mmCIF file of the C-alpha atoms, coordinates in Angstrom:
data_MODEL
# 
_entry.id   MODEL 
# 
loop_
_atom_site.group_PDB 
_atom_site.id 
_atom_site.type_symbol 
_atom_site.label_atom_id 
_atom_site.label_alt_id 
_atom_site.label_comp_id 
_atom_site.label_asym_id 
_atom_site.label_entity_id 
_atom_site.label_seq_id 
_atom_site.pdbx_PDB_ins_code 
_atom_site.Cartn_x 
_atom_site.Cartn_y 
_atom_site.Cartn_z 
_atom_site.occupancy 
_atom_site.B_iso_or_equiv 
_atom_site.pdbx_formal_charge 
_atom_site.auth_seq_id 
_atom_site.auth_comp_id 
_atom_site.auth_asym_id 
_atom_site.auth_atom_id 
_atom_site.pdbx_PDB_model_num 
ATOM 1   C CA . MET A 1 1   ? -3.726  8.924   -5.606  1.00 0.00 ? 1   MET A CA 1 
ATOM 2   C CA . THR A 1 2   ? -4.729  5.812   -7.530  1.00 0.00 ? 2   THR A CA 1 
ATOM 3   C CA . ALA A 1 3   ? -3.372  2.308   -6.970  1.00 0.00 ? 3   ALA A CA 1 
ATOM 4   C CA . ALA A 1 4   ? -1.353  2.602   -10.193 1.00 0.00 ? 4   ALA A CA 1 
ATOM 5   C CA . GLU A 1 5   ? 0.141   5.912   -9.034  1.00 0.00 ? 5   GLU A CA 1 
ATOM 6   C CA . TYR A 1 6   ? 1.019   4.372   -5.663  1.00 0.00 ? 6   TYR A CA 1 
ATOM 7   C CA . ILE A 1 7   ? 2.777   1.453   -7.367  1.00 0.00 ? 7   ILE A CA 1 
ATOM 8   C CA . ASP A 1 8   ? 4.605   3.724   -9.820  1.00 0.00 ? 8   ASP A CA 1 
ATOM 9   C CA . SER A 1 9   ? 5.849   5.910   -6.936  1.00 0.00 ? 9   SER A CA 1 
ATOM 10  C CA . GLN A 1 10  ? 7.714   3.024   -5.280  1.00 0.00 ? 10  GLN A CA 1 
ATOM 11  C CA . PRO A 1 11  ? 11.357  2.012   -5.791  1.00 0.00 ? 11  PRO A CA 1 
ATOM 12  C CA . PRO A 1 12  ? 11.798  -0.261  -8.838  1.00 0.00 ? 12  PRO A CA 1 
ATOM 13  C CA . GLU A 1 13  ? 12.034  -3.626  -7.039  1.00 0.00 ? 13  GLU A CA 1 
ATOM 14  C CA . ALA A 1 14  ? 9.038   -2.867  -4.813  1.00 0.00 ? 14  ALA A CA 1 
ATOM 15  C CA . ALA A 1 15  ? 7.028   -1.599  -7.794  1.00 0.00 ? 15  ALA A CA 1 
ATOM 16  C CA . ARG A 1 16  ? 7.825   -4.779  -9.734  1.00 0.00 ? 16  ARG A CA 1 
ATOM 17  C CA . LEU A 1 17  ? 6.607   -7.015  -6.901  1.00 0.00 ? 17  LEU A CA 1 
ATOM 18  C CA . LEU A 1 18  ? 3.510   -4.879  -6.328  1.00 0.00 ? 18  LEU A CA 1 
ATOM 19  C CA . ARG A 1 19  ? 2.608   -5.212  -10.024 1.00 0.00 ? 19  ARG A CA 1 
ATOM 20  C CA . GLU A 1 20  ? 3.163   -8.960  -9.853  1.00 0.00 ? 20  GLU A CA 1 
ATOM 21  C CA . LEU A 1 21  ? 1.024   -9.212  -6.709  1.00 0.00 ? 21  LEU A CA 1 
ATOM 22  C CA . ARG A 1 22  ? -1.713  -7.112  -8.335  1.00 0.00 ? 22  ARG A CA 1 
ATOM 23  C CA . ASP A 1 23  ? -1.624  -9.443  -11.354 1.00 0.00 ? 23  ASP A CA 1 
ATOM 24  C CA . CYS A 1 24  ? -2.059  -12.468 -9.057  1.00 0.00 ? 24  CYS A CA 1 
ATOM 25  C CA . ILE A 1 25  ? -5.009  -10.874 -7.268  1.00 0.00 ? 25  ILE A CA 1 
ATOM 26  C CA . LEU A 1 26  ? -6.713  -9.981  -10.544 1.00 0.00 ? 26  LEU A CA 1 
ATOM 27  C CA . GLN A 1 27  ? -5.970  -13.404 -12.007 1.00 0.00 ? 27  GLN A CA 1 
ATOM 28  C CA . ALA A 1 28  ? -7.688  -15.040 -9.026  1.00 0.00 ? 28  ALA A CA 1 
ATOM 29  C CA . VAL A 1 29  ? -10.626 -12.589 -9.034  1.00 0.00 ? 29  VAL A CA 1 
ATOM 30  C CA . PRO A 1 30  ? -10.825 -10.789 -12.404 1.00 0.00 ? 30  PRO A CA 1 
ATOM 31  C CA . ALA A 1 31  ? -13.817 -8.712  -11.257 1.00 0.00 ? 31  ALA A CA 1 
ATOM 32  C CA . ALA A 1 32  ? -12.000 -7.392  -8.160  1.00 0.00 ? 32  ALA A CA 1 
ATOM 33  C CA . GLU A 1 33  ? -12.383 -3.630  -7.819  1.00 0.00 ? 33  GLU A CA 1 
ATOM 34  C CA . GLU A 1 34  ? -9.077  -1.774  -7.451  1.00 0.00 ? 34  GLU A CA 1 
ATOM 35  C CA . LEU A 1 35  ? -9.218  1.127   -5.001  1.00 0.00 ? 35  LEU A CA 1 
ATOM 36  C CA . MET A 1 36  ? -7.220  2.840   -2.290  1.00 0.00 ? 36  MET A CA 1 
ATOM 37  C CA . ASN A 1 37  ? -7.838  2.171   1.399   1.00 0.00 ? 37  ASN A CA 1 
ATOM 38  C CA . TYR A 1 38  ? -5.707  3.551   4.231   1.00 0.00 ? 38  TYR A CA 1 
ATOM 39  C CA . GLY A 1 39  ? -3.499  5.093   1.529   1.00 0.00 ? 39  GLY A CA 1 
ATOM 40  C CA . ILE A 1 40  ? -2.543  1.738   -0.006  1.00 0.00 ? 40  ILE A CA 1 
ATOM 41  C CA . PRO A 1 41  ? -3.856  -0.350  -2.929  1.00 0.00 ? 41  PRO A CA 1 
ATOM 42  C CA . ALA A 1 42  ? -6.849  -2.500  -2.010  1.00 0.00 ? 42  ALA A CA 1 
ATOM 43  C CA . TYR A 1 43  ? -8.951  -4.948  -4.000  1.00 0.00 ? 43  TYR A CA 1 
ATOM 44  C CA . ALA A 1 44  ? -12.616 -5.498  -3.169  1.00 0.00 ? 44  ALA A CA 1 
ATOM 45  C CA . LEU A 1 45  ? -13.233 -9.183  -3.824  1.00 0.00 ? 45  LEU A CA 1 
ATOM 46  C CA . VAL A 1 46  ? -17.017 -8.807  -3.926  1.00 0.00 ? 46  VAL A CA 1 
ATOM 47  C CA . PRO A 1 47  ? -19.040 -5.914  -5.383  1.00 0.00 ? 47  PRO A CA 1 
ATOM 48  C CA . GLY A 1 48  ? -18.978 -2.954  -2.999  1.00 0.00 ? 48  GLY A CA 1 
ATOM 49  C CA . GLY A 1 49  ? -16.658 -4.886  -0.697  1.00 0.00 ? 49  GLY A CA 1 
ATOM 50  C CA . LYS A 1 50  ? -16.049 -3.257  2.670   1.00 0.00 ? 50  LYS A CA 1 
ATOM 51  C CA . ARG A 1 51  ? -12.592 -3.247  4.254   1.00 0.00 ? 51  ARG A CA 1 
ATOM 52  C CA . ASP A 1 52  ? -12.847 -6.808  5.614   1.00 0.00 ? 52  ASP A CA 1 
ATOM 53  C CA . GLN A 1 53  ? -13.892 -7.970  2.131   1.00 0.00 ? 53  GLN A CA 1 
ATOM 54  C CA . GLN A 1 54  ? -10.718 -6.605  0.553   1.00 0.00 ? 54  GLN A CA 1 
ATOM 55  C CA . VAL A 1 55  ? -7.123  -7.700  0.222   1.00 0.00 ? 55  VAL A CA 1 
ATOM 56  C CA . MET A 1 56  ? -4.506  -4.966  0.429   1.00 0.00 ? 56  MET A CA 1 
ATOM 57  C CA . MET A 1 57  ? -0.823  -4.496  -0.282  1.00 0.00 ? 57  MET A CA 1 
ATOM 58  C CA . ALA A 1 58  ? 1.841   -1.961  0.626   1.00 0.00 ? 58  ALA A CA 1 
ATOM 59  C CA . ALA A 1 59  ? 5.520   -1.338  -0.064  1.00 0.00 ? 59  ALA A CA 1 
ATOM 60  C CA . TYR A 1 60  ? 8.085   -1.112  2.703   1.00 0.00 ? 60  TYR A CA 1 
ATOM 61  C CA . LYS A 1 61  ? 11.859  -0.752  2.696   1.00 0.00 ? 61  LYS A CA 1 
ATOM 62  C CA . LYS A 1 62  ? 12.641  -4.493  2.581   1.00 0.00 ? 62  LYS A CA 1 
ATOM 63  C CA . HIS A 1 63  ? 9.324   -6.176  1.871   1.00 0.00 ? 63  HIS A CA 1 
ATOM 64  C CA . ILE A 1 64  ? 5.822   -5.986  0.449   1.00 0.00 ? 64  ILE A CA 1 
ATOM 65  C CA . GLY A 1 65  ? 3.055   -6.233  3.021   1.00 0.00 ? 65  GLY A CA 1 
ATOM 66  C CA . PHE A 1 66  ? 0.148   -8.384  1.841   1.00 0.00 ? 66  PHE A CA 1 
ATOM 67  C CA . TYR A 1 67  ? -3.056  -8.208  3.871   1.00 0.00 ? 67  TYR A CA 1 
ATOM 68  C CA . PRO A 1 68  ? -5.453  -10.997 2.840   1.00 0.00 ? 68  PRO A CA 1 
ATOM 69  C CA . HIS A 1 69  ? -7.431  -11.462 6.121   1.00 0.00 ? 69  HIS A CA 1 
ATOM 70  C CA . PRO A 1 70  ? -6.723  -13.258 9.422   1.00 0.00 ? 70  PRO A CA 1 
ATOM 71  C CA . ALA A 1 71  ? -8.779  -16.293 8.335   1.00 0.00 ? 71  ALA A CA 1 
ATOM 72  C CA . VAL A 1 72  ? -6.551  -16.683 5.270   1.00 0.00 ? 72  VAL A CA 1 
ATOM 73  C CA . ILE A 1 73  ? -3.373  -16.528 7.352   1.00 0.00 ? 73  ILE A CA 1 
ATOM 74  C CA . GLU A 1 74  ? -4.810  -19.193 9.654   1.00 0.00 ? 74  GLU A CA 1 
ATOM 75  C CA . GLU A 1 75  ? -5.907  -21.430 6.760   1.00 0.00 ? 75  GLU A CA 1 
ATOM 76  C CA . PHE A 1 76  ? -2.494  -21.291 5.057   1.00 0.00 ? 76  PHE A CA 1 
ATOM 77  C CA . ALA A 1 77  ? -0.346  -21.232 8.222   1.00 0.00 ? 77  ALA A CA 1 
ATOM 78  C CA . ASP A 1 78  ? 1.636   -24.340 7.275   1.00 0.00 ? 78  ASP A CA 1 
ATOM 79  C CA . GLN A 1 79  ? 2.596   -22.818 3.912   1.00 0.00 ? 79  GLN A CA 1 
ATOM 80  C CA . LEU A 1 80  ? 3.522   -19.452 5.437   1.00 0.00 ? 80  LEU A CA 1 
ATOM 81  C CA . GLU A 1 81  ? 6.129   -20.676 7.920   1.00 0.00 ? 81  GLU A CA 1 
ATOM 82  C CA . ASP A 1 82  ? 8.969   -19.112 5.912   1.00 0.00 ? 82  ASP A CA 1 
ATOM 83  C CA . TYR A 1 83  ? 7.376   -15.634 6.015   1.00 0.00 ? 83  TYR A CA 1 
ATOM 84  C CA . LYS A 1 84  ? 7.077   -13.067 8.776   1.00 0.00 ? 84  LYS A CA 1 
ATOM 85  C CA . GLN A 1 85  ? 3.413   -12.688 9.639   1.00 0.00 ? 85  GLN A CA 1 
ATOM 86  C CA . GLY A 1 86  ? 0.998   -10.531 11.538  1.00 0.00 ? 86  GLY A CA 1 
ATOM 87  C CA . LYS A 1 87  ? -2.559  -11.371 12.518  1.00 0.00 ? 87  LYS A CA 1 
ATOM 88  C CA . GLY A 1 88  ? -3.840  -10.767 8.990   1.00 0.00 ? 88  GLY A CA 1 
ATOM 89  C CA . SER A 1 89  ? -0.690  -10.066 7.007   1.00 0.00 ? 89  SER A CA 1 
ATOM 90  C CA . ILE A 1 90  ? 2.468   -11.545 5.575   1.00 0.00 ? 90  ILE A CA 1 
ATOM 91  C CA . GLN A 1 91  ? 5.746   -9.936  4.592   1.00 0.00 ? 91  GLN A CA 1 
ATOM 92  C CA . LEU A 1 92  ? 6.991   -10.785 1.112   1.00 0.00 ? 92  LEU A CA 1 
ATOM 93  C CA . PRO A 1 93  ? 10.738  -9.973  0.969   1.00 0.00 ? 93  PRO A CA 1 
ATOM 94  C CA . LEU A 1 94  ? 11.869  -7.804  -1.927  1.00 0.00 ? 94  LEU A CA 1 
ATOM 95  C CA . ASP A 1 95  ? 14.844  -10.084 -2.577  1.00 0.00 ? 95  ASP A CA 1 
ATOM 96  C CA . LYS A 1 96  ? 12.827  -13.296 -3.051  1.00 0.00 ? 96  LYS A CA 1 
ATOM 97  C CA . PRO A 1 97  ? 10.472  -14.418 -5.837  1.00 0.00 ? 97  PRO A CA 1 
ATOM 98  C CA . LEU A 1 98  ? 6.786   -13.831 -5.219  1.00 0.00 ? 98  LEU A CA 1 
ATOM 99  C CA . PRO A 1 99  ? 5.060   -17.125 -4.273  1.00 0.00 ? 99  PRO A CA 1 
ATOM 100 C CA . ARG A 1 100 ? 2.520   -16.791 -7.088  1.00 0.00 ? 100 ARG A CA 1 
ATOM 101 C CA . LYS A 1 101 ? 0.736   -20.131 -6.610  1.00 0.00 ? 101 LYS A CA 1 
ATOM 102 C CA . LEU A 1 102 ? 0.367   -19.481 -2.892  1.00 0.00 ? 102 LEU A CA 1 
ATOM 103 C CA . ILE A 1 103 ? -0.955  -15.944 -3.467  1.00 0.00 ? 103 ILE A CA 1 
ATOM 104 C CA . LEU A 1 104 ? -3.453  -17.229 -6.042  1.00 0.00 ? 104 LEU A CA 1 
ATOM 105 C CA . ALA A 1 105 ? -4.622  -19.922 -3.627  1.00 0.00 ? 105 ALA A CA 1 
ATOM 106 C CA . MET A 1 106 ? -4.967  -17.438 -0.758  1.00 0.00 ? 106 MET A CA 1 
ATOM 107 C CA . VAL A 1 107 ? -6.950  -14.897 -2.774  1.00 0.00 ? 107 VAL A CA 1 
ATOM 108 C CA . THR A 1 108 ? -9.157  -17.620 -4.253  1.00 0.00 ? 108 THR A CA 1 
ATOM 109 C CA . PHE A 1 109 ? -9.806  -19.008 -0.761  1.00 0.00 ? 109 PHE A CA 1 
ATOM 110 C CA . ARG A 1 110 ? -10.780 -15.567 0.566   1.00 0.00 ? 110 ARG A CA 1 
ATOM 111 C CA . HIS A 1 111 ? -13.024 -14.893 -2.430  1.00 0.00 ? 111 HIS A CA 1 
ATOM 112 C CA . GLN A 1 112 ? -14.803 -18.244 -2.053  1.00 0.00 ? 112 GLN A CA 1 
ATOM 113 C CA . SER A 1 113 ? -15.226 -17.618 1.686   1.00 0.00 ? 113 SER A CA 1 
ATOM 114 C CA . LEU A 1 114 ? -16.871 -14.263 0.997   1.00 0.00 ? 114 LEU A CA 1 
ATOM 115 C CA . LEU A 1 115 ? -19.201 -15.764 -1.604  1.00 0.00 ? 115 LEU A CA 1 
ATOM 116 C CA . ALA A 1 116 ? -20.260 -18.432 0.904   1.00 0.00 ? 116 ALA A CA 1 
ATOM 117 C CA . GLU A 1 117 ? -21.223 -15.849 3.577   1.00 0.00 ? 117 GLU A CA 1 
# 
């Protein structure tokens, strides 16, 4: 299954948000490589990026899971207070607008961090 097939297989509202999230990721890092990892869409932010060099996303019943990296969650903690979080993930509710500027900033931050390594 490709990332596009995964997105297309989701309920309409989840698919819409996944497409919007994918657009944000690719806007921040146009050269990101789209692939599947753990059965969900992933985006390698550097050429040949391993799992910890990727951001991932997945659809759930009431939210989209976005997995940018624990360092990103820590860096943006003050801006993520309104979202449920895990160590390296945030939940983006299906019934709320996608925080595009925040997503762009998070992906850009992660990309710049990887380039600086």
